[in-house]
KETI-47326 format. One record per residue (C-alpha): residue number from 1; residue in three letters; x, y negated, z. Coordinates in Angstrom, 2 decimals, m for minus. Layout:
! residues N
  seq  type     east    north       up
  NUM   ALA        X        Y        Z
...
//
This chain:
! residues 289
  seq  type     east    north       up
    1   UNK   165.56  m141.68    28.64
    2   UNK   162.85  m141.70    25.98
    3   UNK   159.26  m141.15    27.06
    4   UNK   157.65  m138.59    24.77
    5   UNK   154.21  m137.66    23.54
    6   UNK   153.11  m134.11    22.72
    7   UNK   153.36  m134.97    19.00
    8   UNK   157.13  m135.45    19.43
    9   UNK   157.65  m131.79    20.32
   10   UNK   158.94  m129.12    17.95
   11   UNK   158.51  m125.36    18.13
   12   UNK   161.46  m123.92    20.02
   13   UNK   161.96  m126.94    22.27
   14   UNK   163.04  m125.97    25.78
   15   UNK   160.91  m127.48    28.52
   16   UNK   162.57  m128.06    31.90
   17   UNK   160.25  m128.80    34.82
   18   UNK   160.99  m131.11    37.74
   19   UNK   159.04  m130.46    40.92
   20   UNK   157.79  m132.96    43.47
   21   UNK   159.83  m133.34    46.67
   22   UNK   159.72  m130.51    49.17
   23   UNK   156.90  m130.91    51.70
   24   UNK   157.56  m129.49    55.15
   25   UNK   153.89  m130.00    55.98
   26   UNK   152.79  m127.88    53.01
   27   UNK   155.43  m125.24    53.73
   28   UNK   154.31  m124.83    57.34
   29   UNK   150.66  m124.77    56.27
   30   UNK   151.43  m121.72    54.12
   31   UNK   152.99  m119.74    56.98
   32   UNK   150.78  m116.97    58.42
   33   UNK   149.21  m117.17    61.84
   34   UNK   150.83  m115.35    64.75
   35   UNK   148.20  m112.62    64.45
   36   UNK   149.12  m112.03    60.78
   37   UNK   152.88  m112.42    61.19
   38   UNK   153.46  m108.67    60.89
   39   UNK   151.85  m108.52    57.43
   40   UNK   154.53  m109.15    54.79
   41   UNK   151.92  m110.07    52.17
   42   UNK   150.76  m112.97    54.33
   43   UNK   154.23  m114.48    54.08
   44   UNK   154.26  m114.47    50.26
   45   UNK   152.69  m117.95    49.67
   46   UNK   155.29  m119.63    51.89
   47   UNK   158.11  m117.50    50.46
   48   UNK   157.19  m118.36    46.87
   49   UNK   156.88  m122.08    47.68
   50   UNK   160.34  m121.99    49.28
   51   UNK   161.76  m120.11    46.29
   52   UNK   160.73  m122.91    43.92
   53   UNK   163.05  m125.22    45.85
   54   UNK   165.88  m122.80    46.64
   55   UNK   166.78  m122.60    42.94
   56   UNK   167.37  m126.37    42.57
   57   UNK   168.87  m126.73    46.07
   58   UNK   171.49  m124.09    45.26
   59   UNK   172.12  m125.51    41.77
   60   UNK   171.98  m129.30    42.20
   61   UNK   173.69  m130.24    38.94
   62   UNK   176.54  m132.62    38.18
   63   UNK   174.93  m135.89    39.25
   64   UNK   174.07  m135.86    42.98
   65   UNK   172.96  m139.52    42.89
   66   UNK   170.24  m138.57    40.42
   67   UNK   169.36  m135.15    41.84
   68   UNK   166.17  m133.57    40.49
   69   UNK   164.23  m130.54    41.71
   70   UNK   164.73  m128.57    38.48
   71   UNK   162.89  m125.33    39.15
   72   UNK   161.11  m124.02    36.04
   73   UNK   161.69  m123.55    32.30
   74   UNK   159.38  m122.79    29.37
   75   UNK   159.40  m122.94    25.58
   76   UNK   157.18  m124.89    23.20
   77   UNK   155.84  m122.06    21.07
   78   UNK   153.10  m121.22    18.59
   79   UNK   150.93  m118.37    19.89
   80   UNK   147.42  m116.97    19.75
   81   UNK   145.37  m118.78    22.40
   82   UNK   142.67  m116.11    22.01
   83   UNK   144.94  m113.22    22.93
   84   UNK   143.01  m110.54    24.75
   85   UNK   139.55  m111.99    23.97
   86   UNK   137.41  m109.27    22.39
   87   UNK   136.15  m110.23    18.93
   88   UNK   137.81  m113.65    18.97
   89   UNK   139.74  m114.65    15.84
   90   UNK   143.47  m115.25    15.95
   91   UNK   144.05  m118.94    16.68
   92   UNK   147.72  m119.83    16.73
   93   UNK   148.37  m123.18    18.41
   94   UNK   151.40  m124.94    19.84
   95   UNK   151.46  m124.37    23.58
   96   UNK   153.73  m124.15    26.62
   97   UNK   154.73  m120.48    26.68
   98   UNK   156.02  m119.43    30.07
   99   UNK   156.53  m116.62    32.51
  100   UNK   154.39  m117.06    35.59
  101   UNK   152.96  m115.02    38.41
  102   UNK   150.48  m113.33    36.04
  103   UNK   153.03  m112.43    33.38
  104   UNK   153.73  m114.32    30.16
  105   UNK   151.03  m116.83    29.28
  106   UNK   150.33  m120.13    27.57
  107   UNK   149.06  m123.49    28.70
  108   UNK   148.23  m126.81    27.10
  109   UNK   150.61  m129.67    27.70
  110   UNK   147.85  m132.01    28.83
  111   UNK   146.49  m129.71    31.53
  112   UNK   150.00  m128.89    32.75
  113   UNK   150.93  m132.54    33.14
  114   UNK   147.81  m133.06    35.23
  115   UNK   148.43  m130.05    37.45
  116   UNK   150.24  m129.72    40.78
  117   UNK   153.99  m129.26    41.11
  118   UNK   154.96  m131.18    37.97
  119   UNK   156.77  m134.50    38.35
  120   UNK   158.33  m134.61    34.87
  121   UNK   158.93  m132.21    32.00
  122   UNK   162.28  m132.75    30.28
  123   UNK   162.64  m131.66    26.66
  124   UNK   165.81  m130.12    25.23
  125   UNK   166.36  m129.16    21.58
  126   UNK   168.96  m126.88    20.05
  127   UNK   171.51  m128.70    17.89
  128   UNK   171.91  m128.01    14.18
  129   UNK   169.02  m125.59    13.65
  130   UNK   168.93  m123.70    10.33
  131   UNK   165.86  m123.80     8.09
  132   UNK   164.51  m120.50     9.41
  133   UNK   164.90  m121.45    13.08
  134   UNK   161.19  m122.06    13.72
  135   UNK   160.18  m118.77    12.06
  136   UNK   162.70  m116.70    14.00
  137   UNK   161.90  m118.37    17.34
  138   UNK   158.16  m117.99    16.72
  139   UNK   158.52  m114.28    15.95
  140   UNK   160.39  m113.63    19.19
  141   UNK   158.11  m115.85    21.27
  142   UNK   155.05  m113.97    20.01
  143   UNK   156.76  m110.61    20.59
  144   UNK   157.13  m111.41    24.30
  145   UNK   153.80  m113.20    24.60
  146   UNK   151.80  m110.41    22.95
  147   UNK   153.28  m107.74    25.22
  148   UNK   150.85  m108.06    28.11
  149   UNK   152.58  m105.23    29.97
  150   UNK   155.50  m107.47    30.95
  151   UNK   155.15  m108.48    34.61
  152   UNK   156.64  m111.46    36.40
  153   UNK   159.79  m110.27    38.15
  154   UNK   159.79  m111.75    41.64
  155   UNK   163.02  m109.91    42.37
  156   UNK   164.69  m111.66    39.43
  157   UNK   163.38  m114.99    40.66
  158   UNK   165.15  m114.49    43.97
  159   UNK   168.17  m113.23    42.05
  160   UNK   168.28  m116.58    40.24
  161   UNK   168.65  m118.33    43.56
  162   UNK   171.53  m116.00    44.43
  163   UNK   173.14  m116.57    41.02
  164   UNK   172.97  m120.31    41.67
  165   UNK   175.12  m119.76    44.74
  166   UNK   177.58  m117.75    42.64
  167   UNK   178.23  m120.83    40.48
  168   UNK   179.69  m122.82    43.35
  169   UNK   182.17  m122.24    46.18
  170   UNK   179.48  m123.85    48.35
  171   UNK   177.34  m120.83    47.62
  172   UNK   179.51  m119.06    50.18
  173   UNK   180.47  m116.01    48.12
  174   UNK   183.66  m117.56    46.76
  175   UNK   184.34  m119.16    50.13
  176   UNK   184.21  m115.72    51.74
  177   UNK   186.38  m114.14    49.06
  178   UNK   189.02  m116.86    49.42
  179   UNK   189.65  m115.60    52.94
  180   UNK   191.03  m112.39    51.45
  181   UNK   192.36  m113.18    47.98
  182   UNK   193.75  m116.00    45.80
  183   UNK   191.38  m118.26    43.83
  184   UNK   191.91  m116.57    40.46
  185   UNK   191.00  m113.21    41.98
  186   UNK   187.89  m114.65    43.66
  187   UNK   186.75  m116.14    40.33
  188   UNK   187.27  m112.77    38.65
  189   UNK   185.23  m110.96    41.30
  190   UNK   182.33  m113.37    40.80
  191   UNK   182.50  m112.90    37.02
  192   UNK   182.43  m109.11    37.50
  193   UNK   179.27  m109.38    39.61
  194   UNK   177.63  m111.58    36.99
  195   UNK   178.62  m109.12    34.25
  196   UNK   177.04  m106.26    36.20
  197   UNK   173.80  m108.18    36.49
  198   UNK   173.91  m109.03    32.78
  199   UNK   174.58  m105.42    31.84
  200   UNK   171.56  m104.31    33.82
  201   UNK   169.45  m106.92    32.08
  202   UNK   170.57  m105.77    28.64
  203   UNK   168.94  m102.39    29.32
  204   UNK   166.00  m103.53    31.46
  205   UNK   164.95  m106.72    29.69
  206   UNK   161.23  m106.42    30.38
  207   UNK   161.89  m105.87    34.07
  208   UNK   163.84  m109.13    34.40
  209   UNK   161.40  m111.71    33.04
  210   UNK   160.98  m114.98    34.92
  211   UNK   160.79  m118.52    33.58
  212   UNK   164.33  m119.30    32.41
  213   UNK   165.23  m115.71    31.55
  214   UNK   162.26  m115.60    29.15
  215   UNK   163.53  m118.67    27.30
  216   UNK   167.08  m117.34    27.08
  217   UNK   165.88  m113.89    25.96
  218   UNK   163.76  m115.44    23.18
  219   UNK   166.75  m117.45    21.96
  220   UNK   169.11  m114.48    22.22
  221   UNK   166.77  m112.08    20.39
  222   UNK   166.16  m114.66    17.65
  223   UNK   169.91  m114.85    17.04
  224   UNK   170.52  m118.18    18.78
  225   UNK   172.01  m117.15    22.11
  226   UNK   172.68  m120.26    24.19
  227   UNK   176.16  m120.87    25.52
  228   UNK   175.94  m121.58    29.24
  229   UNK   178.57  m122.53    31.77
  230   UNK   178.91  m119.70    34.24
  231   UNK   181.22  m121.14    36.88
  232   UNK   181.13  m124.71    38.18
  233   UNK   183.38  m126.77    40.40
  234   UNK   182.46  m127.10    44.04
  235   UNK   179.33  m129.15    44.68
  236   UNK   177.47  m130.22    47.75
  237   UNK   174.26  m128.26    47.90
  238   UNK   170.97  m130.16    47.93
  239   UNK   169.42  m128.25    50.84
  240   UNK   167.43  m130.59    53.13
  241   UNK   169.04  m131.17    56.53
  242   UNK   166.58  m129.07    58.64
  243   UNK   167.50  m126.03    56.54
  244   UNK   171.25  m126.47    56.88
  245   UNK   173.13  m124.15    59.21
  246   UNK   175.53  m125.49    61.81
  247   UNK   179.09  m124.87    60.62
  248   UNK   179.93  m123.28    63.96
  249   UNK   177.04  m120.86    63.79
  250   UNK   177.84  m117.28    62.82
  251   UNK   175.71  m115.85    60.04
  252   UNK   175.63  m112.10    59.47
  253   UNK   175.14  m111.12    55.82
  254   UNK   173.95  m107.54    55.23
  255   UNK   175.85  m105.34    52.81
  256   UNK   173.90  m104.84    49.58
  257   UNK   174.91  m102.32    46.93
  258   UNK   174.25  m103.28    43.30
  259   UNK   173.28  m100.04    41.58
  260   UNK   173.84   m99.54    37.86
  261   UNK   174.27  m103.05    37.34
  262   UNK   175.29  m107.97    30.63
  263   UNK   173.82  m111.65    32.11
  264   UNK   175.71  m114.66    30.81
  265   UNK   173.30  m114.92    27.89
  266   UNK   170.06  m114.02    29.60
  267   UNK   170.13  m114.31    33.37
  268   UNK   170.42  m118.07    33.63
  269   UNK   168.84  m120.76    35.73
  270   UNK   166.65  m123.59    34.38
  271   UNK   169.45  m126.09    35.03
  272   UNK   171.96  m123.94    33.14
  273   UNK   169.67  m124.06    30.11
  274   UNK   169.56  m127.85    30.25
  275   UNK   173.35  m128.04    30.63
  276   UNK   174.08  m125.76    27.66
  277   UNK   176.40  m127.30    25.09
  278   UNK   174.06  m125.94    22.41
  279   UNK   171.18  m128.26    23.32
  280   UNK   170.58  m131.99    23.59
  281   UNK   168.08  m133.94    25.66
  282   UNK   165.23  m135.38    23.61
  283   UNK   163.24  m137.14    26.33
  284   UNK   160.59  m136.46    28.96
  285   UNK   156.85  m136.20    29.51
  286   UNK   155.66  m137.65    32.85
  287   UNK   153.00  m136.40    35.27
  288   UNK   149.50  m137.56    34.30
  289   UNK   147.52  m136.64    37.40
//
């Protein structure tokens, strides 16, 4: 794989982030004390750290020998780095545009590669772009970026982890359904659930923004919706051994009603973006810290 420099990037490139290995020590250090265990907010740091790994664990990809903790996606966009600064002139620069805990923001490539939680950033580029591709992608990227009212949707982030499990029989949903119906019917039921989620997203776009959904929404709104593979063959999940449940242990799953729930094109995981037939891998930028 080719090692890249920032100068190799083009506006509209999809950036796929690989995280460092899961640290049990860090995870346990984020858990609240016994005295604070009744405060749900105190659990949030540990919950968010776990979430960053649940997405890749549940969606390990097609090459288990070369498994990567793919957990985040962004787009290389051209935006105003002075957004929100009173009296500051518009200064449009190429930056990493991403959905994070404080909404949609931008960051320099250099500072990101020196920060925590980044092992490598893999770069994917859409195939056969027309001459107006950069203009259309830039317009949509700025439309999202300049709307500072868009929050980060933690609920969608957890939903991504659930969607990962929907892609595989190992995710348990299909395994459960196969106890009551033939395989073709189980596949159809999973597709129906995904369609409900997608339909909800089509009418509540701003309420569903997380990292990979932002990228897919930008592409879709610019007229370049990415084709993603919804269902995958059975895979062994990448969950570390201490988190695995004994096969003989009974797990009770609560009944959850999906209310008022179109997502193939927008509610996708970072790994689904990288696996899209519409993109090709360009190379990677390694951690600089």
